[in-house]
N, CA, C and O atoms as CSV, one atom per row, in Angstrom:
chain,resi,resn,atom,element,x,y,z
A,1,ALA,N,N,0.849,-1.210,0.000
A,1,ALA,CA,C,0.000,0.000,0.000
A,1,ALA,C,C,0.876,1.248,0.000
A,1,ALA,O,O,1.973,1.259,0.559
A,2,GLU,N,N,0.376,2.275,-0.626
A,2,GLU,CA,C,1.095,3.551,-0.696
A,2,GLU,C,C,1.106,4.202,0.679
A,2,GLU,O,O,0.084,4.263,1.362
A,3,GLU,N,N,2.284,4.690,1.074
A,3,GLU,CA,C,2.385,5.417,2.348
A,3,GLU,C,C,1.593,6.726,2.269
A,3,GLU,O,O,1.717,7.459,1.287
A,4,PRO,N,N,0.788,7.027,3.280
A,4,PRO,CA,C,0.100,8.330,3.240
A,4,PRO,C,C,1.114,9.466,3.281
A,4,PRO,O,O,2.064,9.432,4.063
A,5,SER,N,N,0.909,10.476,2.430
A,5,SER,CA,C,1.841,11.608,2.407
A,5,SER,C,C,1.114,12.939,2.538
A,5,SER,O,O,1.737,13.980,2.742
A,6,VAL,N,N,-0.209,12.896,2.420
A,6,VAL,CA,C,-1.010,14.101,2.632
A,6,VAL,C,C,-2.139,13.790,3.612
A,6,VAL,O,O,-2.592,12.651,3.730
A,7,THR,N,N,-2.575,14.830,4.307
A,7,THR,CA,C,-3.620,14.688,5.312
A,7,THR,C,C,-4.963,14.439,4.637
A,7,THR,O,O,-5.294,15.092,3.647
A,8,SER,N,N,-5.733,13.503,5.165
A,8,SER,CA,C,-7.064,13.225,4.630
A,8,SER,C,C,-8.071,14.263,5.119
A,8,SER,O,O,-7.761,15.094,5.973
A,9,ALA,N,N,-9.282,14.202,4.562
A,9,ALA,CA,C,-10.360,15.103,4.994
A,9,ALA,C,C,-10.626,14.949,6.497
A,9,ALA,O,O,-10.926,15.931,7.177
A,10,ASP,N,N,-10.517,13.730,7.011
A,10,ASP,CA,C,-10.741,13.505,8.448
A,10,ASP,C,C,-9.725,14.293,9.276
A,10,ASP,O,O,-10.077,14.923,10.274
A,11,GLY,N,N,-8.470,14.250,8.853
A,11,GLY,CA,C,-7.423,14.973,9.577
A,11,GLY,C,C,-7.604,16.476,9.475
A,11,GLY,O,O,-7.434,17.196,10.459
A,12,ILE,N,N,-7.949,16.952,8.286
A,12,ILE,CA,C,-8.151,18.390,8.091
A,12,ILE,C,C,-9.335,18.877,8.918
A,12,ILE,O,O,-9.278,19.952,9.515
A,13,ASP,N,N,-10.408,18.089,8.953
A,13,ASP,CA,C,-11.577,18.456,9.761
A,13,ASP,C,C,-11.209,18.561,11.239
A,13,ASP,O,O,-11.667,19.470,11.931
A,14,LEU,N,N,-10.384,17.633,11.723
A,14,LEU,CA,C,-9.966,17.663,13.119
A,14,LEU,C,C,-9.160,18.932,13.394
A,14,LEU,O,O,-9.416,19.639,14.369
A,15,ILE,N,N,-8.200,19.211,12.539
A,15,ILE,CA,C,-7.363,20.402,12.719
A,15,ILE,C,C,-8.221,21.670,12.715
A,15,ILE,O,O,-8.071,22.534,13.579
A,16,LYS,N,N,-9.124,21.771,11.729
A,16,LYS,CA,C,-9.980,22.954,11.646
A,16,LYS,C,C,-10.846,23.109,12.886
A,16,LYS,O,O,-11.022,24.214,13.397
A,17,SER,N,N,-11.385,21.997,13.363
A,17,SER,CA,C,-12.314,22.095,14.488
A,17,SER,C,C,-11.610,22.575,15.747
A,17,SER,O,O,-12.209,23.283,16.557
A,18,PHE,N,N,-10.346,22.199,15.924
A,18,PHE,CA,C,-9.627,22.630,17.129
A,18,PHE,C,C,-8.937,23.975,16.961
A,18,PHE,O,O,-8.818,24.728,17.928
A,19,GLU,N,N,-8.482,24.291,15.755
A,19,GLU,CA,C,-7.849,25.597,15.544
A,19,GLU,C,C,-8.891,26.707,15.537
A,19,GLU,O,O,-8.642,27.810,16.024
A,20,GLY,N,N,-10.075,26.402,14.974
A,20,GLY,CA,C,-11.076,27.441,14.784
A,20,GLY,C,C,-10.635,28.373,13.668
A,20,GLY,O,O,-9.466,28.400,13.284
A,21,LEU,N,N,-11.591,29.136,13.154
A,21,LEU,CA,C,-11.294,30.062,12.050
A,21,LEU,C,C,-11.441,31.492,12.538
A,21,LEU,O,O,-12.500,31.890,13.022
A,22,GLN,N,N,-10.365,32.264,12.406
A,22,GLN,CA,C,-10.386,33.682,12.752
A,22,GLN,C,C,-9.905,34.467,11.536
A,22,GLN,O,O,-8.788,34.259,11.062
A,23,LEU,N,N,-10.735,35.357,11.038
A,23,LEU,CA,C,-10.375,36.108,9.827
A,23,LEU,C,C,-9.649,37.409,10.144
A,23,LEU,O,O,-9.238,38.123,9.229
A,24,SER,N,N,-9.486,37.729,11.424
A,24,SER,CA,C,-8.684,38.888,11.849
A,24,SER,C,C,-7.567,38.403,12.762
A,24,SER,O,O,-7.753,37.489,13.565
A,25,ALA,N,N,-6.401,39.034,12.624
A,25,ALA,CA,C,-5.248,38.634,13.428
A,25,ALA,C,C,-5.554,38.798,14.911
A,25,ALA,O,O,-6.196,39.764,15.324
A,26,TYR,N,N,-5.083,37.839,15.704
A,26,TYR,CA,C,-5.281,37.874,17.163
A,26,TYR,C,C,-4.045,37.312,17.845
A,26,TYR,O,O,-3.210,36.662,17.215
A,27,ILE,N,N,-3.945,37.569,19.121
A,27,ILE,CA,C,-2.827,37.032,19.908
A,27,ILE,C,C,-3.281,35.716,20.545
A,27,ILE,O,O,-4.234,35.702,21.324
A,28,CYS,N,N,-2.613,34.627,20.221
A,28,CYS,CA,C,-2.991,33.314,20.759
A,28,CYS,C,C,-2.521,33.191,22.213
A,28,CYS,O,O,-1.764,34.037,22.690
A,29,PRO,N,N,-2.973,32.124,22.935
A,29,PRO,CA,C,-2.563,31.955,24.337
A,29,PRO,C,C,-1.037,31.942,24.542
A,29,PRO,O,O,-0.543,32.290,25.615
A,30,ALA,N,N,-0.303,31.534,23.497
A,30,ALA,CA,C,1.162,31.512,23.606
A,30,ALA,C,C,1.777,32.888,23.323
A,30,ALA,O,O,2.998,33.041,23.353
A,31,GLY,N,N,0.920,33.898,23.044
A,31,GLY,CA,C,1.410,35.252,22.828
A,31,GLY,C,C,1.870,35.540,21.415
A,31,GLY,O,O,2.614,36.494,21.185
A,32,ILE,N,N,1.433,34.721,20.460
A,32,ILE,CA,C,1.878,34.847,19.067
A,32,ILE,C,C,0.732,35.348,18.200
A,32,ILE,O,O,-0.399,34.883,18.334
A,33,LEU,N,N,1.022,36.300,17.307
A,33,LEU,CA,C,0.016,36.778,16.358
A,33,LEU,C,C,-0.390,35.637,15.427
A,33,LEU,O,O,0.459,34.971,14.834
A,34,THR,N,N,-1.699,35.426,15.310
A,34,THR,CA,C,-2.254,34.266,14.622
A,34,THR,C,C,-3.451,34.699,13.794
A,34,THR,O,O,-4.132,35.667,14.132
A,35,ILE,N,N,-3.708,33.974,12.701
A,35,ILE,CA,C,-4.883,34.261,11.862
A,35,ILE,C,C,-5.325,32.977,11.179
A,35,ILE,O,O,-4.582,31.996,11.151
A,36,GLY,N,N,-6.538,32.980,10.629
A,36,GLY,CA,C,-7.015,31.816,9.889
A,36,GLY,C,C,-7.198,30.627,10.808
A,36,GLY,O,O,-7.733,30.747,11.910
A,37,TYR,N,N,-6.737,29.458,10.330
A,37,TYR,CA,C,-6.805,28.225,11.129
A,37,TYR,C,C,-5.496,28.035,11.898
A,37,TYR,O,O,-4.797,27.039,11.709
A,38,GLY,N,N,-5.172,28.987,12.759
A,38,GLY,CA,C,-3.970,28.853,13.570
A,38,GLY,C,C,-2.684,29.152,12.826
A,38,GLY,O,O,-1.621,28.662,13.207
A,39,HIS,N,N,-2.764,29.960,11.758
A,39,HIS,CA,C,-1.561,30.304,10.987
A,39,HIS,C,C,-0.766,31.398,11.696
A,39,HIS,O,O,-1.321,32.395,12.157
A,40,THR,N,N,0.560,31.183,11.770
A,40,THR,CA,C,1.461,32.183,12.345
A,40,THR,C,C,2.596,32.430,11.361
A,40,THR,O,O,2.787,31.661,10.419
A,41,GLY,N,N,3.341,33.495,11.581
A,41,GLY,CA,C,4.499,33.753,10.731
A,41,GLY,C,C,4.695,35.238,10.523
A,41,GLY,O,O,3.901,36.052,10.995
A,42,PRO,N,N,5.767,35.593,9.805
A,42,PRO,CA,C,6.110,37.005,9.586
A,42,PRO,C,C,5.069,37.744,8.740
A,42,PRO,O,O,5.047,38.975,8.709
A,43,ASP,N,N,4.205,36.983,8.051
A,43,ASP,CA,C,3.171,37.599,7.213
A,43,ASP,C,C,1.950,38.038,8.027
A,43,ASP,O,O,1.056,38.693,7.491
A,44,VAL,N,N,1.904,37.684,9.313
A,44,VAL,CA,C,0.753,38.034,10.158
A,44,VAL,C,C,1.101,39.273,10.986
A,44,VAL,O,O,2.098,39.290,11.708
A,45,TYR,N,N,0.278,40.291,10.873
A,45,TYR,CA,C,0.533,41.534,11.603
A,45,TYR,C,C,-0.770,42.040,12.219
A,45,TYR,O,O,-1.859,41.665,11.785
A,46,ARG,N,N,-0.648,42.889,13.229
A,46,ARG,CA,C,-1.820,43.478,13.883
A,46,ARG,C,C,-2.696,44.184,12.868
A,46,ARG,O,O,-2.201,44.950,12.041
A,47,GLY,N,N,-4.016,43.928,12.926
A,47,GLY,CA,C,-4.948,44.583,12.032
A,47,GLY,C,C,-5.174,43.845,10.720
A,47,GLY,O,O,-6.034,44.239,9.933
A,48,LEU,N,N,-4.415,42.779,10.470
A,48,LEU,CA,C,-4.586,42.006,9.242
A,48,LEU,C,C,-5.948,41.307,9.252
A,48,LEU,O,O,-6.343,40.723,10.261
A,49,THR,N,N,-6.653,41.370,8.137
A,49,THR,CA,C,-7.854,40.547,7.954
A,49,THR,C,C,-7.727,39.799,6.636
A,49,THR,O,O,-7.129,40.299,5.682
A,50,ILE,N,N,-8.296,38.592,6.589
A,50,ILE,CA,C,-8.224,37.752,5.393
A,50,ILE,C,C,-9.608,37.168,5.106
A,50,ILE,O,O,-10.518,37.256,5.929
A,51,THR,N,N,-9.744,36.571,3.921
A,51,THR,CA,C,-10.978,35.872,3.564
A,51,THR,C,C,-10.887,34.414,4.014
A,51,THR,O,O,-9.811,33.917,4.346
A,52,GLU,N,N,-12.037,33.741,4.017
A,52,GLU,CA,C,-12.036,32.315,4.329
A,52,GLU,C,C,-11.226,31.542,3.289
A,52,GLU,O,O,-10.552,30.567,3.623
A,53,GLU,N,N,-11.291,31.976,2.034
A,53,GLU,CA,C,-10.520,31.328,0.964
A,53,GLU,C,C,-9.016,31.424,1.250
A,53,GLU,O,O,-8.279,30.452,1.083
A,54,LYS,N,N,-8.577,32.605,1.679
A,54,LYS,CA,C,-7.162,32.798,2.020
A,54,LYS,C,C,-6.772,31.927,3.214
A,54,LYS,O,O,-5.677,31.364,3.247
A,55,ALA,N,N,-7.668,31.821,4.188
A,55,ALA,CA,C,-7.403,30.966,5.352
A,55,ALA,C,C,-7.188,29.517,4.913
A,55,ALA,O,O,-6.312,28.826,5.431
A,56,GLU,N,N,-7.998,29.066,3.952
A,56,GLU,CA,C,-7.844,27.706,3.406
A,56,GLU,C,C,-6.472,27.548,2.741
A,56,GLU,O,O,-5.795,26.537,2.928
A,57,GLN,N,N,-6.072,28.560,1.962
A,57,GLN,CA,C,-4.762,28.508,1.278
A,57,GLN,C,C,-3.625,28.419,2.291
A,57,GLN,O,O,-2.687,27.641,2.118
A,58,LEU,N,N,-3.718,29.226,3.353
A,58,LEU,CA,C,-2.677,29.214,4.387
A,58,LEU,C,C,-2.631,27.857,5.087
A,58,LEU,O,O,-1.554,27.345,5.392
A,59,LEU,N,N,-3.799,27.281,5.336
A,59,LEU,CA,C,-3.856,25.967,5.989
A,59,LEU,C,C,-3.151,24.926,5.126
A,59,LEU,O,O,-2.348,24.137,5.625
A,60,VAL,N,N,-3.456,24.928,3.823
A,60,VAL,CA,C,-2.833,23.958,2.915
A,60,VAL,C,C,-1.313,24.140,2.892
A,60,VAL,O,O,-0.562,23.165,2.935
A,61,GLN,N,N,-0.869,25.395,2.824
A,61,GLN,CA,C,0.581,25.674,2.835
A,61,GLN,C,C,1.224,25.164,4.124
A,61,GLN,O,O,2.261,24.502,4.093
A,62,ASP,N,N,0.597,25.482,5.252
A,62,ASP,CA,C,1.139,25.056,6.545
A,62,ASP,C,C,1.144,23.530,6.641
A,62,ASP,O,O,2.097,22.941,7.149
A,63,LEU,N,N,0.080,22.895,6.152
A,63,LEU,CA,C,0.012,21.430,6.195
A,63,LEU,C,C,1.172,20.807,5.438
A,63,LEU,O,O,1.732,19.807,5.887
A,64,HIS,N,N,1.545,21.377,4.294
A,64,HIS,CA,C,2.678,20.826,3.536
A,64,HIS,C,C,3.910,20.711,4.430
A,64,HIS,O,O,4.610,19.699,4.410
A,65,ARG,N,N,4.166,21.753,5.210
A,65,ARG,CA,C,5.349,21.782,6.072
A,65,ARG,C,C,5.279,20.685,7.138
A,65,ARG,O,O,6.258,19.982,7.385
A,66,PHE,N,N,4.109,20.553,7.761
A,66,PHE,CA,C,3.984,19.576,8.845
A,66,PHE,C,C,3.896,18.150,8.307
A,66,PHE,O,O,4.375,17.214,8.948
A,67,GLU,N,N,3.285,17.981,7.133
A,67,GLU,CA,C,3.266,16.660,6.499
A,67,GLU,C,C,4.686,16.213,6.173
A,67,GLU,O,O,5.043,15.052,6.374
A,68,ARG,N,N,5.490,17.141,5.669
A,68,ARG,CA,C,6.882,16.815,5.352
A,68,ARG,C,C,7.627,16.403,6.622
A,68,ARG,O,O,8.386,15.434,6.619
A,69,ALA,N,N,7.405,17.140,7.693
A,69,ALA,CA,C,8.074,16.811,8.959
A,69,ALA,C,C,7.726,15.396,9.414
A,69,ALA,O,O,8.597,14.650,9.862
A,70,VAL,N,N,6.452,15.032,9.297
A,70,VAL,CA,C,6.036,13.681,9.704
A,70,VAL,C,C,6.649,12.640,8.772
A,70,VAL,O,O,7.172,11.626,9.232
A,71,ARG,N,N,6.586,12.887,7.463
A,71,ARG,CA,C,7.174,11.936,6.500
A,71,ARG,C,C,8.663,11.732,6.753
A,71,ARG,O,O,9.169,10.615,6.644
A,72,GLU,N,N,9.369,12.821,7.092
A,72,GLU,CA,C,10.832,12.751,7.203
A,72,GLU,C,C,11.306,12.203,8.545
A,72,GLU,O,O,12.443,11.744,8.652
A,73,THR,N,N,10.459,12.244,9.569
A,73,THR,CA,C,10.919,11.797,10.889
A,73,THR,C,C,10.364,10.443,11.309
A,73,THR,O,O,11.004,9.729,12.081
A,74,VAL,N,N,9.184,10.079,10.814
A,74,VAL,CA,C,8.588,8.790,11.187
A,74,VAL,C,C,9.131,7.711,10.257
A,74,VAL,O,O,8.978,7.795,9.039
A,75,ALA,N,N,9.768,6.697,10.842
A,75,ALA,CA,C,10.475,5.687,10.051
A,75,ALA,C,C,9.676,4.392,9.893
A,75,ALA,O,O,10.141,3.460,9.238
A,76,VAL,N,N,8.487,4.322,10.479
A,76,VAL,CA,C,7.672,3.107,10.379
A,76,VAL,C,C,6.424,3.403,9.555
A,76,VAL,O,O,5.991,4.552,9.471
A,77,PRO,N,N,5.839,2.359,8.940
A,77,PRO,CA,C,4.629,2.575,8.140
A,77,PRO,C,C,3.470,3.075,8.996
A,77,PRO,O,O,3.226,2.555,10.085
A,78,PHE,N,N,2.770,4.069,8.510
A,78,PHE,CA,C,1.598,4.625,9.180
A,78,PHE,C,C,0.354,4.387,8.323
A,78,PHE,O,O,0.422,4.430,7.095
A,79,THR,N,N,-0.767,4.139,8.972
A,79,THR,CA,C,-2.052,4.193,8.284
A,79,THR,C,C,-2.368,5.662,7.996
A,79,THR,O,O,-1.709,6.561,8.517
A,80,GLN,N,N,-3.384,5.892,7.159
A,80,GLN,CA,C,-3.788,7.274,6.873
A,80,GLN,C,C,-4.158,8.015,8.155
A,80,GLN,O,O,-3.754,9.163,8.336
A,81,HIS,N,N,-4.911,7.385,9.040
A,81,HIS,CA,C,-5.368,8.075,10.244
A,81,HIS,C,C,-4.253,8.263,11.274
A,81,HIS,O,O,-4.278,9.228,12.038
A,82,GLU,N,N,-3.292,7.367,11.303
A,82,GLU,CA,C,-2.112,7.591,12.154
A,82,GLU,C,C,-1.331,8.796,11.640
A,82,GLU,O,O,-0.872,9.634,12.415
A,83,PHE,N,N,-1.191,8.866,10.316
A,83,PHE,CA,C,-0.519,10.011,9.703
A,83,PHE,C,C,-1.281,11.299,10.015
A,83,PHE,O,O,-0.680,12.291,10.427
A,84,ASP,N,N,-2.606,11.285,9.820
A,84,ASP,CA,C,-3.441,12.462,10.077
A,84,ASP,C,C,-3.272,12.952,11.514
A,84,ASP,O,O,-3.072,14.143,11.751
A,85,ALA,N,N,-3.353,12.035,12.460
A,85,ALA,CA,C,-3.266,12.402,13.878
A,85,ALA,C,C,-1.908,13.007,14.197
A,85,ALA,O,O,-1.813,13.955,14.976
A,86,THR,N,N,-0.858,12.461,13.596
A,86,THR,CA,C,0.491,12.960,13.860
A,86,THR,C,C,0.702,14.320,13.210
A,86,THR,O,O,1.406,15.163,13.766
A,87,VAL,N,N,0.103,14.551,12.038
A,87,VAL,CA,C,0.169,15.874,11.418
A,87,VAL,C,C,-0.569,16.895,12.289
A,87,VAL,O,O,-0.066,17.998,12.505
A,88,SER,N,N,-1.752,16.541,12.787
A,88,SER,CA,C,-2.510,17.449,13.658
A,88,SER,C,C,-1.698,17.795,14.906
A,88,SER,O,O,-1.632,18.954,15.315
A,89,PHE,N,N,-1.085,16.781,15.501
A,89,PHE,CA,C,-0.239,16.955,16.682
A,89,PHE,C,C,0.911,17.919,16.366
A,89,PHE,O,O,1.195,18.834,17.139
A,90,THR,N,N,1.568,17.702,15.218
A,90,THR,CA,C,2.728,18.514,14.846
A,90,THR,C,C,2.319,19.932,14.475
A,90,THR,O,O,3.047,20.884,14.757
A,91,TYR,N,N,1.155,20.079,13.843
A,91,TYR,CA,C,0.596,21.406,13.523
A,91,TYR,C,C,0.442,22.207,14.810
A,91,TYR,O,O,0.636,23.423,14.821
A,92,ASN,N,N,0.094,21.520,15.888
A,92,ASN,CA,C,-0.167,22.174,17.169
A,92,ASN,C,C,1.103,22.413,17.988
A,92,ASN,O,O,1.259,23.486,18.571
A,93,VAL,N,N,2.003,21.446,18.043
A,93,VAL,CA,C,3.171,21.574,18.938
A,93,VAL,C,C,4.451,21.971,18.208
A,93,VAL,O,O,5.401,22.435,18.839
A,94,GLY,N,N,4.489,21.795,16.881
A,94,GLY,CA,C,5.659,22.187,16.103
A,94,GLY,C,C,6.564,21.027,15.729
A,94,GLY,O,O,6.572,19.979,16.375
A,95,GLU,N,N,7.332,21.247,14.657
A,95,GLU,CA,C,8.226,20.189,14.164
A,95,GLU,C,C,9.302,19.840,15.175
A,95,GLU,O,O,9.657,18.672,15.334
A,96,GLY,N,N,9.826,20.860,15.865
A,96,GLY,CA,C,10.886,20.595,16.839
A,96,GLY,C,C,10.413,19.686,17.955
A,96,GLY,O,O,11.127,18.779,18.384
A,97,ALA,N,N,9.189,19.945,18.424
A,97,ALA,CA,C,8.626,19.126,19.500
A,97,ALA,C,C,8.438,17.683,19.036
A,97,ALA,O,O,8.731,16.743,19.775
A,98,LEU,N,N,7.943,17.516,17.802
A,98,LEU,CA,C,7.791,16.154,17.281
A,98,LEU,C,C,9.144,15.455,17.232
A,98,LEU,O,O,9.281,14.326,17.703
A,99,SER,N,N,10.143,16.126,16.661
A,99,SER,CA,C,11.419,15.453,16.400
A,99,SER,C,C,12.158,15.085,17.681
A,99,SER,O,O,12.963,14.154,17.690
A,100,SER,N,N,11.887,15.817,18.768
A,100,SER,CA,C,12.562,15.506,20.037
A,100,SER,C,C,11.664,14.736,21.005
A,100,SER,O,O,12.030,14.524,22.161
A,101,SER,N,N,10.479,14.314,20.527
A,101,SER,CA,C,9.500,13.704,21.438
A,101,SER,C,C,9.808,12.239,21.729
A,101,SER,O,O,10.384,11.530,20.904
A,102,THR,N,N,9.410,11.808,22.917
A,102,THR,CA,C,9.451,10.386,23.272
A,102,THR,C,C,8.525,9.601,22.346
A,102,THR,O,O,8.810,8.453,22.005
A,103,PHE,N,N,7.417,10.221,21.939
A,103,PHE,CA,C,6.513,9.566,20.987
A,103,PHE,C,C,7.276,9.108,19.750
A,103,PHE,O,O,7.176,7.947,19.352
A,104,LEU,N,N,8.042,10.019,19.137
A,104,LEU,CA,C,8.760,9.680,17.909
A,104,LEU,C,C,9.818,8.606,18.178
A,104,LEU,O,O,9.971,7.668,17.396
A,105,ARG,N,N,10.539,8.750,19.281
A,105,ARG,CA,C,11.568,7.757,19.607
A,105,ARG,C,C,10.950,6.369,19.763
A,105,ARG,O,O,11.481,5.383,19.252
A,106,ARG,N,N,9.816,6.302,20.477
A,106,ARG,CA,C,9.156,5.005,20.706
A,106,ARG,C,C,8.580,4.435,19.413
A,106,ARG,O,O,8.735,3.247,19.130
A,107,ILE,N,N,7.911,5.290,18.626
A,107,ILE,CA,C,7.327,4.844,17.345
A,107,ILE,C,C,8.425,4.256,16.458
A,107,ILE,O,O,8.267,3.175,15.891
A,108,ASN,N,N,9.541,4.983,16.348
A,108,ASN,CA,C,10.614,4.550,15.448
A,108,ASN,C,C,11.383,3.347,15.974
A,108,ASN,O,O,12.061,2.663,15.208
A,109,SER,N,N,11.285,3.080,17.275
A,109,SER,CA,C,11.969,1.906,17.823
A,109,SER,C,C,11.103,0.659,17.680
A,109,SER,O,O,11.517,-0.433,18.070
A,110,GLY,N,N,9.890,0.819,17.116
A,110,GLY,CA,C,9.049,-0.340,16.846
A,110,GLY,C,C,8.045,-0.658,17.928
A,110,GLY,O,O,7.430,-1.724,17.894
A,111,ASP,N,N,7.857,0.238,18.900
A,111,ASP,CA,C,6.814,0.037,19.917
A,111,ASP,C,C,5.449,-0.039,19.238
A,111,ASP,O,O,5.262,0.502,18.148
A,112,ASP,N,N,4.511,-0.702,19.877
A,112,ASP,CA,C,3.140,-0.773,19.377
A,112,ASP,C,C,2.617,0.635,19.139
A,112,ASP,O,O,2.630,1.477,20.038
A,113,LYS,N,N,2.156,0.879,17.918
A,113,LYS,CA,C,1.794,2.249,17.549
A,113,LYS,C,C,0.637,2.784,18.392
A,113,LYS,O,O,0.715,3.896,18.914
A,114,ALA,N,N,-0.429,2.004,18.528
A,114,ALA,CA,C,-1.589,2.475,19.300
A,114,ALA,C,C,-1.189,2.837,20.729
A,114,ALA,O,O,-1.672,3.824,21.283
A,115,THR,N,N,-0.315,2.043,21.314
A,115,THR,CA,C,0.158,2.312,22.680
A,115,THR,C,C,0.927,3.627,22.728
A,115,THR,O,O,0.770,4.409,23.665
A,116,CYS,N,N,1.753,3.866,21.726
A,116,CYS,CA,C,2.518,5.116,21.685
A,116,CYS,C,C,1.583,6.322,21.625
A,116,CYS,O,O,1.777,7.295,22.354
A,117,PHE,N,N,0.566,6.260,20.756
A,117,PHE,CA,C,-0.399,7.359,20.686
A,117,PHE,C,C,-1.096,7.547,22.026
A,117,PHE,O,O,-1.201,8.667,22.525
A,118,ARG,N,N,-1.576,6.442,22.613
A,118,ARG,CA,C,-2.375,6.530,23.845
A,118,ARG,C,C,-1.549,7.014,25.036
A,118,ARG,O,O,-2.069,7.700,25.917
A,119,GLU,N,N,-0.275,6.663,25.063
A,119,GLU,CA,C,0.558,6.998,26.235
A,119,GLU,C,C,1.295,8.318,26.070
A,119,GLU,O,O,1.537,9.013,27.057
A,120,GLU,N,N,1.657,8.680,24.836
A,120,GLU,CA,C,2.511,9.857,24.647
A,120,GLU,C,C,1.746,11.133,24.293
A,120,GLU,O,O,2.079,12.201,24.807
A,121,PHE,N,N,0.734,11.050,23.433
A,121,PHE,CA,C,0.022,12.275,23.037
A,121,PHE,C,C,-0.576,13.016,24.237
A,121,PHE,O,O,-0.484,14.242,24.296
A,122,PRO,N,N,-1.192,12.298,25.206
A,122,PRO,CA,C,-1.829,13.029,26.325
A,122,PRO,C,C,-0.848,13.792,27.211
A,122,PRO,O,O,-1.276,14.580,28.054
A,123,LYS,N,N,0.456,13.578,27.041
A,123,LYS,CA,C,1.434,14.341,27.830
A,123,LYS,C,C,1.530,15.787,27.341
A,123,LYS,O,O,2.038,16.655,28.050
A,124,TRP,N,N,1.036,16.040,26.115
A,124,TRP,CA,C,1.204,17.348,25.459
A,124,TRP,C,C,-0.061,18.189,25.596
A,124,TRP,O,O,-0.698,18.523,24.597
A,125,VAL,N,N,-0.423,18.532,26.827
A,125,VAL,CA,C,-1.682,19.258,27.066
A,125,VAL,C,C,-1.485,20.511,27.909
A,125,VAL,O,O,-2.460,21.183,28.245
A,126,ASN,N,N,-0.240,20.838,28.257
A,126,ASN,CA,C,-0.027,21.913,29.217
A,126,ASN,C,C,0.173,23.274,28.579
A,126,ASN,O,O,0.910,23.428,27.604
A,127,GLY,N,N,-0.507,24.264,29.159
A,127,GLY,CA,C,-0.199,25.654,28.887
A,127,GLY,C,C,0.747,26.150,29.952
A,127,GLY,O,O,1.390,25.353,30.635
A,128,ALA,N,N,0.841,27.456,30.102
A,128,ALA,CA,C,1.768,28.041,31.076
A,128,ALA,C,C,1.405,27.631,32.508
A,128,ALA,O,O,2.278,27.498,33.365
A,129,ASN,N,N,0.101,27.433,32.754
A,129,ASN,CA,C,-0.351,27.159,34.130
A,129,ASN,C,C,-0.989,25.788,34.285
A,129,ASN,O,O,-1.884,25.601,35.110
A,130,GLY,N,N,-0.525,24.826,33.488
A,130,GLY,CA,C,-1.063,23.474,33.621
A,130,GLY,C,C,-1.929,23.082,32.432
A,130,GLY,O,O,-1.961,23.777,31.416
A,131,PRO,N,N,-2.633,21.956,32.570
A,131,PRO,CA,C,-3.404,21.410,31.443
A,131,PRO,C,C,-4.479,22.375,30.950
A,131,PRO,O,O,-5.176,23.004,31.746
A,132,LEU,N,N,-4.603,22.484,29.614
A,132,LEU,CA,C,-5.642,23.298,28.994
A,132,LEU,C,C,-6.735,22.365,28.466
A,132,LEU,O,O,-6.443,21.432,27.718
A,133,PRO,N,N,-7.991,22.612,28.853
A,133,PRO,CA,C,-9.078,21.710,28.436
A,133,PRO,C,C,-9.133,21.485,26.932
A,133,PRO,O,O,-9.402,20.374,26.475
A,134,GLY,N,N,-8.875,22.552,26.155
A,134,GLY,CA,C,-8.906,22.412,24.698
A,134,GLY,C,C,-7.841,21.468,24.177
A,134,GLY,O,O,-8.071,20.723,23.225
A,135,LEU,N,N,-6.656,21.501,24.815
A,135,LEU,CA,C,-5.582,20.594,24.398
A,135,LEU,C,C,-5.865,19.170,24.838
A,135,LEU,O,O,-5.534,18.224,24.125
A,136,VAL,N,N,-6.477,19.005,26.012
A,136,VAL,CA,C,-6.871,17.664,26.454
A,136,VAL,C,C,-7.842,17.058,25.445
A,136,VAL,O,O,-7.698,15.899,25.056
A,137,ARG,N,N,-8.838,17.852,25.020
A,137,ARG,CA,C,-9.821,17.362,24.036
A,137,ARG,C,C,-9.157,17.068,22.698
A,137,ARG,O,O,-9.487,16.083,22.038
A,138,ARG,N,N,-8.223,17.923,22.300
A,138,ARG,CA,C,-7.557,17.712,21.007
A,138,ARG,C,C,-6.731,16.435,21.027
A,138,ARG,O,O,-6.814,15.636,20.094
A,139,ARG,N,N,-5.935,16.227,22.076
A,139,ARG,CA,C,-5.136,15.003,22.146
A,139,ARG,C,C,-6.033,13.768,22.171
A,139,ARG,O,O,-5.719,12.761,21.536
A,140,ASP,N,N,-7.145,13.837,22.899
A,140,ASP,CA,C,-8.083,12.707,22.931
A,140,ASP,C,C,-8.606,12.411,21.531
A,140,ASP,O,O,-8.695,11.251,21.127
A,141,ALA,N,N,-8.954,13.471,20.790
A,141,ALA,CA,C,-9.494,13.302,19.436
A,141,ALA,C,C,-8.432,12.734,18.493
A,141,ALA,O,O,-8.734,11.899,17.641
A,142,GLU,N,N,-7.185,13.194,18.651
A,142,GLU,CA,C,-6.094,12.674,17.820
A,142,GLU,C,C,-5.839,11.205,18.103
A,142,GLU,O,O,-5.661,10.409,17.182
A,143,VAL,N,N,-5.822,10.851,19.377
A,143,VAL,CA,C,-5.599,9.440,19.754
A,143,VAL,C,C,-6.736,8.576,19.199
A,143,VAL,O,O,-6.501,7.487,18.676
A,144,GLU,N,N,-7.958,9.073,19.318
A,144,GLU,CA,C,-9.110,8.320,18.818
A,144,GLU,C,C,-9.004,8.121,17.305
A,144,GLU,O,O,-9.268,7.029,16.803
A,145,LEU,N,N,-8.618,9.175,16.577
A,145,LEU,CA,C,-8.462,9.076,15.128
A,145,LEU,C,C,-7.379,8.057,14.766
A,145,LEU,O,O,-7.562,7.227,13.876
A,146,ALA,N,N,-6.253,8.137,15.472
A,146,ALA,CA,C,-5.109,7.271,15.153
A,146,ALA,C,C,-5.389,5.808,15.441
A,146,ALA,O,O,-4.842,4.931,14.772
A,147,THR,N,N,-6.234,5.529,16.427
A,147,THR,CA,C,-6.379,4.161,16.923
A,147,THR,C,C,-7.718,3.532,16.555
A,147,THR,O,O,-8.017,2.421,16.992
A,148,GLN,N,N,-8.536,4.232,15.751
A,148,GLN,CA,C,-9.862,3.675,15.431
A,148,GLN,C,C,-9.762,2.596,14.357
A,148,GLN,O,O,-10.777,2.019,13.965
């Protein structure tokens, strides 16, 4: 079977539902200027507004980056939904976090994949002052997608 290399509609729906859509730039909980479906970068500035179509374009561009990170760091075969869940996770925590994670080390060492998702993803739920309910729900949804 062909290795999944792009996020499926299920994965994109999950990402959209947790990122939410904002057509005006805002400061996210981490203190970063953000727009669209959680898009950040030097192109985002105070007062920026975009269309929903532009938000979709930014999401697709951002997904390419995170899909590449998952393809390049995960050394074991993934199902489409395992790939989707890992892209959603990486979209949220960043490529650096994925590449240095115990999740990646365990997955690549051949540990049972479902166990790795169930045990490692829920560790990534903390904001500055402890667990954030939205991140708890997101990790639960990612684990469910990966292991269904």
